[in-house]
Steps between C-alpha positions, in 0.01 A plus 500: 500500500562657841824688561699540823217361712248756378223355289408670179136583431259382236164658425252226416179558305277305738144392429441262789442212257684173461807610302589815690422347839756230432743765375496700824654202675709381201679835460600490865617139498659474154622856437563619857314826435281721716161502335291816465155392381272740320147427384318741273124524533385554142147381569532140610200330658620579850507874564671456839844363425623524859506122516764497228723733700466277807558182302831628357613616844416162649726335243796720588472803270682796659239735358162451340257751357178503304445810288159609374565572133139478380438869440837545332443186293164625373603859432847453351483155341146389424401840364778460241388147421148623426626786283707246307224236477758258633406150383792266437432287193169687477360320805696516826478829695849466651399484866823335622726689261356834616567454871863386466665830402331684787610235750850499349533875553410461867750213531777719363402791723505274809838356398640854477345592836638195684831463318407158365728374224254235384138474391331160480176393340292184512443453128538162338784430261282471191236766554451858389529676835871429544556696179276786610646541848862475394463723194329767712755476781794523261343795322464682832836399651736277298731467802261296712556123490180304438455159663252246364494202738257306280773486234758372750339255736411139419136536601361442154133436581246658730476170686876509571470858622218407736705212636801732556273750672363233732851383588619854583188616681378739232120542496354512148144547373516260203397134511572203278126459433462846345847608383400800290735795467297819540601862457232755570483875514259785439496424126396134542623146572745274315469126560733227375652157580325183608211386281539814288814364336279295265373744233228253395349476848236750604621715791358365829212703640681560829769723344252785439438726799440848353243396241177307529429211265328676206228233500423592862523875446188720541225446244452874469763709317661801666616818331809693605629837382865597536609860461846589367702820511813513286494123463477439875190342660353749749141391568272199519128541436532875537683485835849649513757253633872467552640246257575257783139507620364472148707191423398330825131567431521387137671177606203435726226595253650332193601193699144458624389462137774250417700737281880503497624141464783405266647159419775539243822366353761767554849551362738567788806722474727199548366336185255238625125484471293466815135456587395795712170581667408853603215682670503866402145643516582870546808489277321351201197725551699823525731422209211395279294808585801729460564355154140580407539862608820529297312397185286809554778747588799402283518535123545184295872541426586568863278214614668251266843615610400479864390138456860423409642712783266334750626157400864612516437658843342180632784287367768730645337493844442124481873461434591709804604818320297745707813707566621531142542758228251315282224492759551865588469595135182295460362669812551839339303396193216357708487807725460728197215293360310507831458878523145487364399145591232633731142384524285208612457139391195292590516120507272211588611203712323168453607140556875550460480753217556875497339674202558868430167661417581872496778754491510882500759776524513880481803447272337241275622492140176331397290745297137385470437725200782329310413147612125509447316383189197704603377848412772668707779349286769766437755278325600641157479200268652696214837468672494120485584464129821703519602333823453151355697595189800607707462214748490237224771660284785271621283194433413620150866569412609162635228323300603678179875433541519165680152372586184375328478785243866468393456178304762342725236313692124510463232462764497123445871484583454690824200285591707185446784635717256587778358149481850352539546700821163389639513167688253242378209425731 
């Protein structure tokens, strides 16, 4: 790919793990490119990523940098995920899918700064992240050429990659004995491969690092209270915190009580099902508590509509469409609904379970005088008869013209049809 003796540049999304470590050397040897390695700190276990910079340099990268994106990740990405109750397939809080568009934007910015014509990523050829990175990059700059070595080389297994790395002097952290693929950030950990490829097998105990075994969690429950302002978490147990700090602390507290584990069958963008394990203590706690506050602050019609928007938002982001007209439009809807989602939610942690036990808001739509059956009841029951007459009018007309009262089919007929549709025990 070099021209007239001058090598072209490629910006590589570099994690320091097996795949991208091999790629630093592979891009030099197979593509004849100068490699610029960039690692984004979005809350991985290691806060000091200087070792990643040095490792890339030692393997011949002409430039290597580790950027601290944690604050930006929390404030500009995770805050939106909470407002949108982002749970893909109603379970997975999108931890990997959320970090990719932020990293992609920094990749594009670095390519512009250095004049690189290429961007490379370390995603596998049948995973979701290749879709997310490339869709984001093309949305930001369609002129950049994206390289995906894992779709080109003949290293089809992790064992083959480790053998190639050994042959070419590339140090890697993975071993054959524990070949899990792990992606972690502020929002949690994603674990796959190895023994986890059998959906019948129980995930090995050694994959969990953020959460204690619920059976070994404290015997005494612990209560937490999260404060929200405009849909954004702002305090924990009455103490004001930046979102980054709050997430870190909730990961610690919830993890200590064994809350936040997921083992699920997930539908990937590329059309295959996979067995995925996740640890997301703070993510699941904040989304769950935020949903509870919304039930207090949003009217029923808006709440039902937002359930649909939340699912569409999560699916769009899962599919890599962070930079899209659809996602921007969904953001606008969610932002409008969050104007009065302010208040506190109290929850109890015990043996792997988080149970909401209280919620309050200065903008609550819950009216005790309307809800109560006690002496303070202010609900006007005389309105119910007229309401029910109007509400049931379509059903009454249908029954008279086409249904049970029409003579075209009595109650016995409808009962028989229902029984046909009900599978026998």
